[in-house]
All heavy atoms as an XYZ file, in Angstrom:
716
protein
N      19.825     10.370     29.999
C      18.789      9.373     29.899
C      19.376      8.007     30.217
O      20.427      7.645     29.634
C      18.171      9.390     28.469
C      16.992      8.478     28.370
S      16.239      8.511     26.692
C      15.695     10.194     26.543
N      18.757      7.218     31.072
C      19.296      5.909     31.438
C      19.399      4.992     30.179
O      18.538      5.073     29.265
C      18.308      5.340     32.402
C      17.574      6.567     32.969
C      17.604      7.527     31.874
N      20.373      4.122     30.179
C      20.656      3.234     28.987
C      19.450      2.310     28.744
O      19.119      2.024     27.611
C      21.901      2.386     29.287
N      18.724      1.848     29.825
C      17.642      0.924     29.614
C      16.520      1.652     28.899
O      15.943      1.084     27.977
C      17.139      0.446     31.022
C      16.068     -0.608     30.953
C      15.764     -1.085     32.362
C      14.694     -2.163     32.335
N      14.353     -2.633     33.596
N      16.192      2.858     29.194
C      15.136      3.628     28.540
C      15.546      3.938     27.085
O      14.761      3.815     26.142
C      14.797      4.910     29.293
C      14.164      4.529     30.629
C      13.883      5.793     28.470
C      13.957      5.710     31.571
N      16.855      4.261     26.878
C      17.326      4.524     25.512
C      17.220      3.296     24.649
O      16.786      3.409     23.480
C      18.750      4.978     25.624
C      19.295      5.454     24.338
S      18.347      6.851     23.770
C      19.532      7.620     22.743
N      17.579      2.105     25.155
C      17.432      0.878     24.412
C      16.017      0.595     24.042
O      15.670      0.184     22.951
C      18.043     -0.296     25.169
C      19.557     -0.377     25.091
C      20.050     -1.723     25.573
N      19.643     -2.028     26.905
C      20.372     -1.758     28.016
N      21.520     -1.116     27.880
N      19.947     -2.068     29.180
N      15.107      0.809     24.957
C      13.666      0.593     24.733
C      13.163      1.548     23.642
O      12.406      1.116     22.757
C      12.830      0.792     26.027
C      11.422      0.389     25.907
C      10.698      0.525     27.206
C      10.530     -0.830     27.837
N       9.727     -0.807     29.046
N      13.588      2.767     23.672
C      13.123      3.742     22.622
C      13.696      3.349     21.265
O      12.990      3.434     20.283
C      13.570      5.154     22.976
C      12.736      5.791     24.075
C      13.112      7.230     24.288
C      12.180      7.784     25.334
N      12.351      9.239     25.498
N      14.916      2.916     21.260
C      15.516      2.478     19.933
C      14.775      1.219     19.439
O      14.487      1.099     18.203
C      17.059      2.210     20.115
C      17.745      3.534     20.326
C      17.602      1.497     18.887
C      19.208      3.381     20.673
N      14.453      0.311     20.311
C      13.739     -0.907     19.948
C      12.354     -0.565     19.369
O      11.993     -1.060     18.274
C      13.635     -1.788     21.201
C      12.810     -3.054     20.941
C      13.359     -4.115     20.195
C      11.536     -3.181     21.443
C      12.624     -5.247     20.017
C      10.777     -4.335     21.235
C      11.353     -5.373     20.531
O      10.635     -6.522     20.347
N      11.638      0.315     19.998
C      10.339      0.740     19.529
C      10.426      1.453     18.189
O       9.623      1.190     17.270
C       9.576      1.574     20.579
C       9.229      0.719     21.783
C       8.334      2.264     20.006
C       8.719      1.458     22.993
N      11.417      2.314     18.067
C      11.621      3.077     16.793
C      11.980      2.084     15.677
O      11.452      2.222     14.560
C      12.734      4.108     16.982
C      13.098      4.896     15.715
C      11.880      5.730     15.274
C      14.249      5.811     16.005
N      12.801      1.089     15.956
C      13.156      0.094     14.938
C      11.903     -0.690     14.487
O      11.763     -0.914     13.271
C      14.145     -0.939     15.512
O      15.346     -0.252     15.932
N      11.111     -1.100     15.405
C       9.867     -1.824     15.031
C       8.929     -0.900     14.178
O       8.407     -1.318     13.164
C       9.148     -2.338     16.305
C       9.934     -3.437     16.949
C       7.725     -2.832     15.920
C       9.388     -3.911     18.261
N       8.809      0.310     14.610
C       7.985      1.280     13.845
C       8.478      1.492     12.466
O       7.673      1.646     11.502
C       7.900      2.598     14.600
N       9.754      1.479     12.267
C      10.335      1.692     10.920
C      10.298      0.426     10.085
O      10.153      0.471      8.869
C      11.782      2.189     11.026
C      11.934      3.614     11.596
C      13.387      3.919     11.791
C      11.315      4.633     10.698
N      10.426     -0.731     10.670
C      10.456     -2.019      9.935
C       9.061     -2.621      9.613
O       8.915     -3.260      8.599
C      11.316     -3.031     10.696
C      12.798     -2.717     10.762
C      13.493     -3.763     11.640
C      13.409     -2.688      9.341
N       8.053     -2.343     10.427
C       6.748     -2.961     10.207
C       6.141     -2.599      8.874
O       5.629     -3.480      8.200
C       5.804     -2.621     11.384
C       5.938     -3.482     12.585
C       4.970     -3.065     13.677
C       5.767     -4.974     12.282
N       6.148     -1.314      8.460
C       5.568     -1.016      7.154
C       6.244     -1.792      5.970
O       5.607     -2.261      5.099
C       5.744      0.477      7.017
C       5.859      0.972      8.394
C       6.529     -0.124      9.175
N       7.589     -1.891      6.034
C       8.286     -2.622      5.006
C       7.966     -4.107      5.057
O       7.714     -4.710      4.040
C       9.805     -2.433      5.186
C      10.627     -3.146      4.138
C      10.346     -2.636      2.758
O      10.164     -1.478      2.529
N      10.342     -3.530      1.774
N       7.882     -4.703      6.212
C       7.493     -6.067      6.367
C       6.101     -6.298      5.795
O       5.806     -7.303      5.147
C       7.585     -6.502      7.819
C       7.330     -7.933      8.168
C       8.337     -8.820      7.445
C       7.352     -8.181      9.629
N       5.153     -5.371      6.051
C       3.801     -5.550      5.567
C       3.780     -5.510      4.058
O       3.050     -6.275      3.434
N       4.551     -4.637      3.435
C       4.585     -4.632      1.953
C       5.171     -5.878      1.434
O       4.766     -6.404      0.406
C       5.403     -3.412      1.462
C       4.629     -2.160      1.519
C       5.413     -1.034      0.771
N       6.655     -0.716      1.319
C       6.857      0.154      2.301
N       5.845      0.754      2.814
N       8.064      0.405      2.721
N       6.162     -6.474      2.101
C       6.843     -7.664      1.636
C       5.951     -8.869      1.807
O       5.846     -9.709      0.872
C       8.140     -7.891      2.372
O       8.967     -6.723      2.244
C       8.936     -9.076      1.911
N       5.310     -9.060      2.891
C       4.528    -10.252      3.150
C       3.058    -10.092      2.857
O       2.379    -11.079      2.548
C       4.644    -10.635      4.652
C       6.062    -11.006      5.129
C       6.036    -11.308      6.586
C       6.594    -12.185      4.364
N       2.476     -8.911      2.927
C       1.077     -8.707      2.818
C       0.551     -8.863      1.394
O      -0.553     -9.331      1.201
N       1.246     -8.357      0.410
C       0.734     -8.348     -0.950
C       1.464     -9.445     -1.742
O       2.680     -9.431     -1.818
C       0.962     -6.960     -1.607
N       0.698    -10.297     -2.336
C       1.311    -11.307     -3.175
C       1.148    -10.844     -4.666
O       0.092    -10.407     -5.035
C       0.628    -12.650     -2.963
C       0.962    -13.252     -1.659
C       0.365    -14.643     -1.496
O      -0.506    -15.021     -2.199
N       0.838    -15.371     -0.535
N       2.179    -11.087     -5.418
C       2.104    -10.746     -6.844
C       2.163    -12.061     -7.592
O       2.521    -13.103     -7.039
C       3.250     -9.830     -7.221
O       4.465    -10.478     -6.937
C       3.196     -8.490     -6.568
N       1.877    -12.010     -8.883
C       1.837    -13.206     -9.670
C       3.185    -13.914     -9.730
O       3.222    -15.117     -9.836
C       1.329    -12.906    -11.074
O       2.219    -12.019    -11.677
N       4.308    -13.175     -9.643
C       5.587    -13.851     -9.658
C       5.775    -14.776     -8.491
O       6.539    -15.688     -8.560
C       6.692    -12.842     -9.769
C       6.833    -11.923     -8.642
C       6.382    -10.650     -8.543
C       7.498    -12.156     -7.376
N       6.676    -10.103     -7.357
C       7.317    -10.975     -6.575
C       8.129    -13.233     -6.806
C       7.811    -10.905     -5.304
C       8.611    -13.139     -5.537
C       8.441    -11.986     -4.797
N       5.055    -14.560     -7.434
C       5.210    -15.399     -6.253
C       4.677    -16.769     -6.484
O       5.038    -17.722     -5.787
C       4.583    -14.761     -5.000
O       3.177    -14.698     -5.151
N       3.830    -16.949     -7.533
C       3.300    -18.249     -7.867
C       4.073    -18.867     -9.062
O       3.768    -19.971     -9.496
C       1.836    -18.155     -8.277
C       0.963    -17.635     -7.169
C       0.432    -16.390     -7.207
C       0.754    -18.443     -6.066
C      -0.387    -15.911     -6.159
C      -0.057    -17.941     -5.007
C      -0.607    -16.717     -5.073
O      -1.370    -16.238     -4.067
N       5.070    -18.177     -9.521
C       5.866    -18.692    -10.650
C       5.194    -18.563    -12.012
O       5.619    -19.169    -12.966
N       4.129    -17.774    -12.102
C       3.429    -17.564    -13.346
C       3.185    -16.117    -13.580
O       2.979    -15.330    -12.649
C       2.064    -18.300    -13.247
C       2.159    -19.794    -12.943
S       0.583    -20.528    -12.724
C       0.298    -21.088    -14.392
N       3.196    -15.745    -14.840
C       2.908    -14.362    -15.210
C       1.742    -14.326    -16.148
O       1.731    -15.073    -17.144
C       4.132    -13.755    -15.838
C       4.022    -12.244    -16.136
C       3.816    -11.477    -14.882
O       4.551    -11.666    -13.897
O       2.964    -10.563    -14.840
N       0.743    -13.545    -15.825
C      -0.489    -13.466    -16.621
C      -0.371    -12.807    -17.962
O      -1.126    -13.065    -18.897
N       0.710    -11.954    -18.103
C       0.860    -11.273    -19.348
C      -0.181    -10.101    -19.470
O      -0.862     -9.774    -18.589
N      -0.194     -9.610    -20.648
C      -1.080     -8.440    -20.954
C      -2.546     -8.905    -20.996
O      -2.828     -9.916    -21.632
C      -0.712     -7.822    -22.258
C      -1.400     -6.562    -22.580
C      -0.774     -5.870    -23.806
N      -1.525     -4.709    -24.157
C      -1.299     -3.533    -23.735
N      -0.268     -3.274    -22.919
N      -2.005     -2.479    -24.085
N      -3.435     -8.146    -20.397
C      -4.829     -8.504    -20.393
C      -5.541     -7.839    -21.626
O      -5.072     -6.797    -22.102
C      -5.481     -7.954    -19.154
N      -6.540     -8.498    -22.077
C      -7.317     -7.975    -23.190
C      -8.789     -8.091    -22.861
O      -9.244     -8.954    -22.102
C      -7.015     -8.671    -24.534
O      -7.456    -10.028    -24.435
N      -9.577     -7.182    -23.459
C     -11.074     -7.212    -23.276
C     -11.734     -7.051    -24.617
O     -11.306     -6.219    -25.443
C     -11.489     -6.160    -22.331
N     -12.751     -7.803    -24.850
C     -13.575     -7.698    -26.070
C     -15.009     -7.609    -25.692
O     -15.513     -8.446    -24.890
C     -13.346     -8.913    -26.930
C     -14.210     -9.095    -28.163
C     -13.868     -8.006    -29.187
C     -14.115    -10.458    -28.776
N     -15.704     -6.538    -26.072
C     -17.103     -6.370    -25.785
C     -17.814     -6.213    -27.123
O     -17.549     -5.301    -27.905
C     -17.361     -5.103    -24.889
C     -18.830     -4.960    -24.585
C     -16.537     -5.234    -23.576
N     -18.762     -7.120    -27.389
C     -19.588     -7.082    -28.596
C     -21.059     -7.023    -28.145
O     -21.349     -7.151    -26.953
C     -19.284     -8.266    -29.448
C     -17.897     -8.260    -29.987
C     -17.574     -9.466    -30.851
O     -18.361    -10.425    -30.876
O     -16.547     -9.395    -31.600
N     -21.928     -6.938    -29.059
C     -23.362     -6.871    -28.782
C     -23.912     -8.063    -28.045
O     -24.774     -7.918    -27.198
C     -24.142     -6.679    -30.077
N     -23.284     -9.253    -28.239
C     -23.853    -10.451    -27.682
C     -22.879    -11.217    -26.729
O     -23.180    -12.285    -26.193
C     -24.332    -11.436    -28.737
C     -23.212    -11.867    -29.657
O     -22.142    -11.201    -29.683
O     -23.409    -12.866    -30.354
N     -21.669    -10.621    -26.532
C     -20.676    -11.331    -25.655
C     -19.614    -10.414    -25.093
O     -19.329     -9.340    -25.656
C     -20.072    -12.543    -26.378
C     -19.076    -12.104    -27.402
C     -18.541    -13.287    -28.139
N     -17.489    -12.937    -29.085
C     -16.251    -13.377    -29.065
N     -15.927    -14.307    -28.166
N     -15.384    -12.994    -29.925
N     -19.035    -10.886    -23.989
C     -17.895    -10.177    -23.310
C     -16.824    -11.222    -23.185
O     -17.138    -12.362    -22.780
C     -18.297     -9.570    -21.990
C     -19.384     -8.574    -22.119
C     -17.052     -9.009    -21.279
C     -19.949     -8.074    -20.809
N     -15.570    -10.828    -23.458
C     -14.468    -11.754    -23.260
C     -13.333    -10.965    -22.565
O     -12.961     -9.913    -22.989
C     -13.949    -12.255    -24.619
C     -12.721    -13.127    -24.501
C     -12.177    -13.598    -25.822
O     -12.875    -14.393    -26.503
O     -11.090    -13.177    -26.171
N     -12.817    -11.523    -21.440
C     -11.669    -11.021    -20.782
C     -10.597    -12.148    -20.836
O     -10.921    -13.265    -20.531
C     -11.987    -10.707    -19.342
C     -13.050     -9.586    -19.107
C     -13.334     -9.433    -17.621
C     -12.670     -8.281    -19.746
N      -9.351    -11.747    -21.198
C      -8.330    -12.783    -21.329
C      -6.960    -12.269    -20.982
O      -6.667    -11.038    -20.999
C      -8.347    -13.250    -22.779
N      -6.101    -13.197    -20.600
C      -4.672    -13.005    -20.462
C      -3.990    -14.309    -20.841
O      -4.628    -15.212    -21.393
C      -4.255    -12.443    -19.097
C      -4.541    -13.418    -18.007
O      -4.747    -14.601    -18.169
N      -4.463    -12.863    -16.737
N      -2.751    -14.436    -20.578
C      -2.036    -15.664    -20.950
C      -2.425    -16.873    -20.132
O      -2.201    -18.020    -20.570
C      -0.495    -15.502    -20.827
C       0.073    -14.521    -21.853
O      -0.643    -14.231    -22.829
O       1.144    -14.008    -21.602
N      -3.063    -16.697    -18.987
C      -3.489    -17.815    -18.125
C      -4.943    -18.191    -18.256
O      -5.269    -19.373    -18.059
C      -3.185    -17.435    -16.646
C      -1.697    -17.104    -16.357
C      -1.566    -16.660    -14.895
C      -0.842    -18.311    -16.630
N      -5.815    -17.200    -18.487
C      -7.260    -17.502    -18.486
C      -7.960    -16.702    -19.585
O      -7.473    -15.608    -19.955
C      -7.916    -17.126    -17.123
C      -7.391    -17.861    -15.968
C      -6.437    -17.264    -15.127
C      -7.806    -19.144    -15.683
C      -5.932    -17.941    -14.033
C      -7.311    -19.830    -14.582
C      -6.382    -19.213    -13.771
N      -9.105    -17.230    -20.051
C     -10.012    -16.505    -20.881
C     -11.416    -16.758    -20.323
O     -11.763    -17.914    -20.107
C      -9.978    -16.943    -22.357
O      -8.647    -16.751    -22.902
C     -10.953    -16.153    -23.204
N     -12.164    -15.721    -20.054
C     -13.537    -15.808    -19.536
C     -14.505    -15.249    -20.546
O     -14.257    -14.225    -21.133
C     -13.591    -15.091    -18.168
N     -15.635    -15.933    -20.669
C     -16.652    -15.484    -21.613
C     -17.998    -15.289    -20.879
O     -18.365    -16.153    -20.029
C     -16.886    -16.515    -22.774
C     -15.699    -16.776    -23.589
N     -14.900    -17.896    -23.431
C     -15.190    -15.980    -24.597
C     -13.965    -17.817    -24.347
N     -14.081    -16.669    -25.058
N     -18.703    -14.256    -21.254
C     -20.076    -14.024    -20.764
C     -20.898    -13.711    -22.002
O     -20.446    -13.137    -22.941
C     -20.134    -12.815    -19.834
C     -19.462    -13.075    -18.509
C     -20.018    -13.535    -17.379
C     -18.091    -12.822    -18.220
N     -19.080    -13.601    -16.330
C     -17.885    -13.179    -16.844
C     -17.014    -12.334    -18.953
C     -16.605    -13.054    -16.235
C     -15.782    -12.219    -18.325
C     -15.579    -12.563    -16.996
N     -22.201    -14.115    -21.954
C     -23.068    -13.818    -23.044
C     -24.038    -12.656    -22.625
O     -24.283    -12.473    -21.435
C     -23.951    -15.041    -23.430
O     -24.806    -15.360    -22.343
N     -24.469    -11.933    -23.607
C     -25.391    -10.850    -23.371
C     -26.678    -11.109    -24.230
O     -26.559    -11.206    -25.426
C     -24.874     -9.458    -23.737
C     -23.540     -9.242    -22.986
C     -25.846     -8.357    -23.499
C     -22.743     -8.015    -23.494
N     -27.826    -11.274    -23.597
C     -29.008    -11.570    -24.287
C     -30.186    -10.918    -23.518
O     -30.301    -11.078    -22.325
C     -29.262    -13.039    -24.472
N     -31.106    -10.320    -24.244
C     -32.314     -9.689    -23.635
C     -31.977     -8.828    -22.483
O     -32.592     -8.802    -21.433
C     -33.324    -10.797    -23.289
C     -33.852    -11.534    -24.429
C     -34.908    -12.607    -24.063
N     -34.371    -13.623    -23.146
C     -33.653    -14.695    -23.544
N     -33.315    -14.906    -24.739
N     -33.320    -15.563    -22.616
N     -30.860     -8.095    -22.618
C     -30.468     -7.128    -21.558
C     -29.843     -7.763    -20.322
O     -29.670     -7.072    -19.299
N     -29.470     -9.044    -20.358
C     -28.893     -9.717    -19.206
C     -27.541    -10.301    -19.529
O     -27.345    -10.785    -20.676
C     -29.838    -10.809    -18.754
C     -31.117    -10.323    -18.183
C     -31.957    -11.449    -17.626
C     -33.279    -10.865    -17.094
N     -34.089    -11.905    -16.533
N     -26.625    -10.257    -18.585
C     -25.309    -10.868    -18.761
C     -25.307    -12.184    -18.034
O     -25.757    -12.330    -16.895
C     -24.192     -9.963    -18.151
C     -24.154     -8.614    -18.870
C     -22.875    -10.641    -18.230
C     -23.236     -7.614    -18.287
N     -24.838    -13.288    -18.749
C     -24.814    -14.589    -18.149
C     -23.453    -15.170    -18.363
O     -22.808    -15.017    -19.443
C     -25.834    -15.491    -18.798
N     -22.980    -15.907    -17.373
C     -21.637    -16.577    -17.499
C     -21.705    -17.674    -18.491
O     -22.689    -18.421    -18.617
N     -20.625    -17.870    -19.252
C     -20.493    -18.944    -20.209
C     -19.420    -19.946    -19.754
O     -19.742    -21.012    -19.361
C     -20.240    -18.436    -21.607
C     -20.053    -19.598    -22.608
C     -21.343    -17.486    -22.087
N     -18.169    -19.485    -19.852
C     -17.102    -20.417    -19.433
C     -15.820    -19.702    -19.096
O     -15.631    -18.478    -19.403
C     -16.822    -21.457    -20.540
C     -16.376    -20.890    -21.856
O     -16.053    -19.688    -21.990
O     -16.331    -21.635    -22.842
N     -14.925    -20.431    -18.488
C     -13.558    -19.956    -18.182
C     -12.630    -20.960    -18.735
O     -12.761    -22.192    -18.481
C     -13.412    -19.846    -16.618
C     -12.036    -19.489    -16.156
C     -11.813    -17.953    -16.380
C     -11.830    -19.832    -14.693
N     -11.671    -20.525    -19.526
C     -10.730    -21.458    -20.138
C      -9.377    -21.219    -19.496
O      -8.897    -20.095    -19.430
C     -10.601    -21.222    -21.645
C     -11.965    -21.424    -22.299
C      -9.565    -22.157    -22.258
C     -12.044    -21.015    -23.738
N      -8.768    -22.276    -18.961
C      -7.422    -22.214    -18.331
C      -6.368    -22.557    -19.364
O      -6.418    -23.588    -20.031
C      -7.372    -23.209    -17.180
C      -6.073    -23.229    -16.477
C      -5.968    -24.353    -15.402
O      -7.001    -25.012    -15.220
O      -4.877    -24.519    -14.904
N      -5.444    -21.633    -19.595
C      -4.336    -21.853    -20.510
C      -3.118    -22.282    -19.756
O      -2.948    -21.932    -18.627
C      -4.042    -20.537    -21.258
C      -5.189    -19.921    -21.922
N      -5.911    -20.580    -22.950
C      -5.852    -18.784    -21.762
C      -6.883    -19.782    -23.340
N      -6.869    -18.709    -22.633
N      -2.230    -23.005    -20.246
C      -2.194    -23.585    -21.599
C      -2.879    -24.907    -21.701
O      -2.953    -25.490    -22.813
C      -0.675    -23.709    -21.895
C      -0.067    -24.020    -20.517
C      -0.942    -23.246    -19.575
N      -3.430    -25.472    -20.634
C      -4.072    -26.776    -20.702
C      -5.385    -26.737    -21.561
O      -5.862    -27.784    -21.931
C      -4.411    -27.245    -19.290
N      -5.899    -25.603    -21.745
C      -7.179    -25.381    -22.499
C      -8.337    -26.108    -21.798
O      -9.246    -26.565    -22.477
C      -7.029    -25.832    -23.980
C      -5.950    -25.079    -24.724
C      -6.082    -23.559    -24.611
O      -7.171    -23.013    -24.840
O      -5.045    -22.928    -24.317
N      -8.287    -26.223    -20.512
C      -9.357    -26.834    -19.726
C     -10.489    -25.808    -19.650
O     -10.334    -24.673    -19.239
C      -8.859    -27.139    -18.312
C      -9.878    -27.867    -17.472
C      -9.304    -28.255    -16.207
C     -10.388    -28.966    -15.325
N      -9.882    -29.337    -14.011
N     -11.699    -26.222    -20.014
C     -12.863    -25.412    -20.057
C     -13.765    -25.666    -18.813
O     -14.145    -26.793    -18.587
C     -13.663    -25.647    -21.335
C     -14.799    -24.714    -21.586
C     -15.423    -24.974    -22.942
N     -14.490    -24.779    -24.045
C     -14.385    -23.618    -24.734
N     -15.117    -22.609    -24.420
N     -13.564    -23.528    -25.681
N     -13.969    -24.617    -18.083
C     -14.837    -24.734    -16.882
C     -16.086    -23.914    -17.077
O     -15.985    -22.694    -17.434
C     -14.094    -24.238    -15.627
C     -12.733    -24.926    -15.398
C     -11.973    -24.094    -14.396
C     -12.961    -26.349    -14.912
N     -17.268    -24.433    -16.830
C     -18.485    -23.598    -17.005
C     -18.616    -22.543    -15.924
O     -18.254    -22.835    -14.722
C     -19.620    -24.640    -16.914
C     -19.053    -25.833    -16.157
C     -17.548    -25.817    -16.468
N     -19.083    -21.386    -16.216
C     -19.345    -20.310    -15.229
C     -20.840    -20.425    -14.879
O     -21.675    -20.871    -15.668
C     -19.019    -18.969    -15.809
C     -17.574    -18.648    -16.084
C     -17.438    -17.270    -16.730
C     -16.762    -18.671    -14.818
N     -21.130    -19.952    -13.680
C     -22.545    -19.885    -13.242
C     -23.258    -18.914    -14.198
O     -22.685    -17.918    -14.633
C     -22.656    -19.421    -11.822
N     -24.503    -19.236    -14.581
C     -25.253    -18.380    -15.437
C     -25.530    -16.976    -14.821
O     -25.443    -15.962    -15.481
C     -26.615    -18.949    -15.789
C     -26.574    -20.260    -16.576
C     -26.092    -20.163    -18.002
N     -26.947    -19.262    -18.815
C     -26.580    -18.753    -19.937
N     -25.402    -19.012    -20.462
N     -27.347    -17.937    -20.625
N     -25.737    -16.988    -13.506
C     -25.960    -15.734    -12.816
C     -24.638    -15.027    -12.536
O     -23.718    -15.605    -12.015
C     -26.653    -15.930    -11.402
C     -28.030    -16.539    -11.579
O     -28.756    -16.150    -12.500
O     -28.398    -17.353    -10.733
N     -24.595    -13.766    -12.931
C     -23.332    -13.021    -12.755
C     -23.027    -12.873    -11.257
O     -21.837    -13.074    -10.893
C     -23.488    -11.644    -13.413
C     -22.266    -10.774    -13.539
C     -21.198    -11.530    -14.359
C     -22.564     -9.463    -14.229
N     -24.036    -12.633    -10.413
C     -23.893    -12.620     -8.987
C     -25.235    -12.821     -8.418
O     -26.255    -12.616     -9.037
C     -23.213    -11.363     -8.445
C     -24.000    -10.118     -8.741
C     -24.989     -9.630     -7.882
C     -23.745     -9.386     -9.914
C     -25.643     -8.517     -8.136
C     -24.463     -8.241    -10.175
C     -25.449     -7.811     -9.359
N     -25.266    -13.291     -7.119
C     -26.513    -13.579     -6.443
C     -26.435    -12.839     -5.092
O     -25.499    -12.938     -4.386
C     -26.640    -15.079     -6.192
C     -27.922    -15.329     -5.389
C     -26.697    -15.868     -7.491
N     -27.507    -12.098     -4.804
C     -27.579    -11.433     -3.495
C     -28.334    -12.412     -2.533
O     -29.333    -12.966     -2.854
C     -28.345    -10.174     -3.596
C     -27.732     -9.075     -4.508
C     -28.646     -7.868     -4.581
C     -26.401     -8.664     -3.972
N     -27.757    -12.593     -1.345
C     -28.379    -13.428     -0.362
C     -28.744    -12.668      0.825
O     -28.193    -11.701      1.228
C     -27.440    -14.563      0.034
C     -27.197    -15.554     -1.079
C     -26.368    -16.672     -0.604
C     -26.154    -17.674     -1.720
N     -25.465    -18.880     -1.275
């Protein structure tokens, strides 16, 4: 087999072997890439409210008359409270 064709096949094989690894490295970002770790998540579901939390955020929703409505999102550790939209989602 001529050397030029052999080099081309090795080049193509190298790309085929390296692309999946490159995709895993660059394609998926994890929380450590932002320098923050969310910690263990917790969930609380009661008759009138839902709470989802970790070390970075706590989100609250209310449950009334069979409907779920957004209440707030608290950013930790600053304890900044942001209101959530009342509608859980809107179809357009």
